[in-house]
N, C-alpha and C positions, 0 to 999 in steps of 0.2 A: 504494500499499499504506500502510495505517495501522498504525503499530507502537506498542504500548503496554507499559508496565510496570504490573502490576496485582497486587492481592492478592485471593485467593479461598480460603476455608476455612483461614485462617491462614498460607497459603503465598504468597510473592511471587515472581513470575517474569515473563517477557516473552510477548507474544502479538501476534497480527495480528487486527485488527478486520475481520470480513466481515459486512455487513449489521447485524443486531442481536445478533451473537455475537462472542465473543473466542475465537480458537484458541490453545490453550496450545502454543507452539512447541516448547520442549524436551521436553514430554511427548508430543507427536506426532512428533517427529523427534529422537532422542537425540543425533544429531550436532550439533544446534544448541545454542549456549551459553545459559546461564540468565540473563544480564544484558545490558542494552542496550549498555553499553560493550563488552563482549566481542564482541557481534554486530557492532557497527560496526568494531571493530578487526580483525575477521576478513576484512574486505574485501568487494568486490562480489559474489564468487561466493557467499559465505555468505548475503548478502542475497537473492540470486536463489534460493538453496535455501529460505529462509524464505518467499518469495513463492509457491513451488511447493507448499507445504503446503496441502492443500485439506480434509483430514479429520483425524480423531484426536480428541484431548481438546478439548472446547470448553465454554464457559459462556455463558448469556445475559449481555449487557452490563450489564443492570440488577442482576445478581448479584454483580458484581465491584466492587472499589474501585480506581479509577484512581490510580496514583501519578504523580509527575513522570516523564515518559518516560525522562529521563536523571537519576537521582537524585543522581549524583555526578560531574558533568563536571569535567574538570581546570581548565577556565577558563570563566567567564561574563563576557563583556565586552559593554559597551553604549556606543552612540555617542549623544552629546548634540547637541541642536539640529540635527537632520538633516531636518526638514520645513520648507518655506519659510514656511508660515503660523505654525508654532510659533516660528520665529526672530523673526517680527514680534511675536508675543506676548511673547517673552523681552526683546526690545529695549524694549518698553514698561515692563518691570519693571526696567530699568536694566542689563541684561546686554548684552554686545557680541556682534554677529554673528560666527560663527566664520570664520576665514580658511582653516582646514584642518579635517580630521576631528578631532572632539573625543571621545576615548575614556576610559572609566573602567572600573574593576572593580566588579562586584557579587560579593562574596565567596560562594564556592560554598555556604557553610552557610546561605544565605538560600533556596536552592532548595526548592520547596514543591509539594505536589500541587495539581492543577488546580482541585479543588472543596472544598479544605480552608479553614477559617477563617484569616484574617490578623490579626495582632495590632496593636492600638492601643498604641503604646509608653507605658510608664509615664512617660517623660521628655519627651513631646511631645504636642501636639494638632495638629500640622501634617502630618497623614498625607494623602497624595495618590496618585493612580492615574496610570498611563501605559499606554495600549494600544500594543503593539508586535508586529511580525512578528519571530519568532526564527528564525535560521538555524542548523542543526546541521551541523557539519563532518563529512565522511565519510572523508576520507583525510588522513594525516599530510603536511603540506606546508610549504614555505618558499619565498620569492621567487616567488610566484605571479603570473602576468600577469592583467590583466583578462580577456583572452580565455580563459585556462585556468580561471578561478575557478568557473564553474558546474559543471564536471566534478568538482569536489571537494566539492559539497554533498550531504549525505545526504538532507536534507529540511528541513521547516519546522514550527514550533510557534507557538502563541499565547503571548505573554508579557504579564505585567502588571509593568512596572518600578515597583513600589511604592516611593515615596519619602518620606522624613521631611525636609520642606523646611528646617526650622531647622538640623538636623544636616548636611544636604547643604552648607550654606554654611559650616560649620566647618572645612572642609577644601578646598583648591583642587582636589583630585582628585575631589571629591564622593562618594568611596567610603563614608564613614561613614553618610551619609544614605541611601545605596542598599543597604545590606547588613544591616539588621536581620533577625533571625530571622523567617521566614515571608514575607519581602517579595520572594520570587522565584517566585511561582506560574507554572508553565509546563505546556503540554499542549494539548488533552487527550491527544494522540498526536503522533507524527511522521508527517507526510504526506510520503512520499518525492518527491524532486524530479521524477520522471517523471510525477506526477500534477498538477503545477502548470505549466500552459503558459507563464505569464509572471509571476514573482513581483513584478514592478513594475506589476501592474494588478489589485491586490486591495483591495477595500474593507475598511476596518477601523473598528470603532466601540467606544466605551466607554459603558456605561450605569451610572448610579448610581441604585438604587431605580427602575429601568425608565425614568429620564429619560436621554435621549441627551446625552452630554457631549462626546464626540469622534466625528466622522464625516468620514472622509477616505479617501484612496487612496494606496497605496504609490507611485504615480506621482509624488507630491509630494516624494519624497526629493531632498535636495540631492546627496548622494553615494550612488550606487546600490550594491546589494549586492556586485557584482563588484568595484567600486572599493574597497569596504570590505575585502574579503578580500585583495586585492592590497596594500593599505596595511598591514594588520596583519601580513601574512606577510613584509613587508619587515623587520619588527622581531623577530618571534618565529616559532617553529614552531607551527603550528596542528595540533591533534590530533583524531582521531575522537572525536565527542561533545562537543567545545567548542561552547558556545552563544554566538551573537552576536545581541544585541538591536539592531535596525536603526533605532531612533529612534521618537519619538512625535509625532503631529500636534498642532495646537492644541486647546484645550478642557480643559486640565488645570485642577484646582481653584485652584492658585496664580495662574493667569492670569485668573480670573474677577473681575468687579467687582460687588459686593465679593468678596474671596477666600472660597471655600468648601472647607473640608477634610472628610475622612471622619471619621465618628464611629461609636461602637459601635452595632451594629444595621444599618448601611448594607450594602447588597448591591451588589457591583461585578461587572459582566459584561463580558468583553472578547470581541468576535467578529471573525473574519477570514473573509471568503468563501472557500470552498474549503478552509479549514484546519480550522475548528471554533470552539468557544468554551470559555472557562474562566470560573468564577464563584466569588467568595469573599465570605463574610460577615465583617465587621469585628467583632472581639470584643476586650475588654480583655486586655492581656497578663497571663497567669497569673503569680502570685507564685512565686518559686523557680526560674524558667527563665532 
């Protein structure tokens, strides 16, 4: 099942993508909630109810504006240096290989629609892309074992962990350089876990102006998704709708020789087989925002 948050005719709601159409879930079944967080918090039974909706109000996919599937997650966490070849790339830049999982926050105010423009900050020209598989937590959980972890996943999204490299280095937590407004495009939908046979066998790619910059597979992760969930849940309660970005492979702009950063007019496309793609055009940050 592909779950979306979308806007049509001035109204934002949630839906299910079937072929080339979007079924308006709450308009088709009034017992279904109107937001993605409410749907996920309602539990597996309500997700099954959403999956059972086969008729009712629907729109052509081309007539709707897709929003971030979860516009307001309570947490957006991302792991750094989690692909083997990316670690090699980072070591060449003077960074140390991680001895344990390296997590940071992307502040939730950065969450952004999958096809909306992203801002080139007024304060930096070191804008970079990072193709990542995002995991959406489906159930409230704490102290999860590696063996339990998959049962707590609602589904997967495509993420671009947009990074402002000079600001990233101004804080040991990296959070400042990861949290600029518009720098968290996710989507285009949540593909539920039952439709992904193995999340550790997915090809992911990043294109800049149709040039392939990153081309890898989630099998290259140092710490797999279930280990990530177990590790985080040791520290904090994970909530339905929380987004975990699971790392990026080699090929980022900062790792190129010479380094190549994004500029106004560049088009960044992130693709993950079996999940979908998101695409953003870089525009100058508007004044007054």
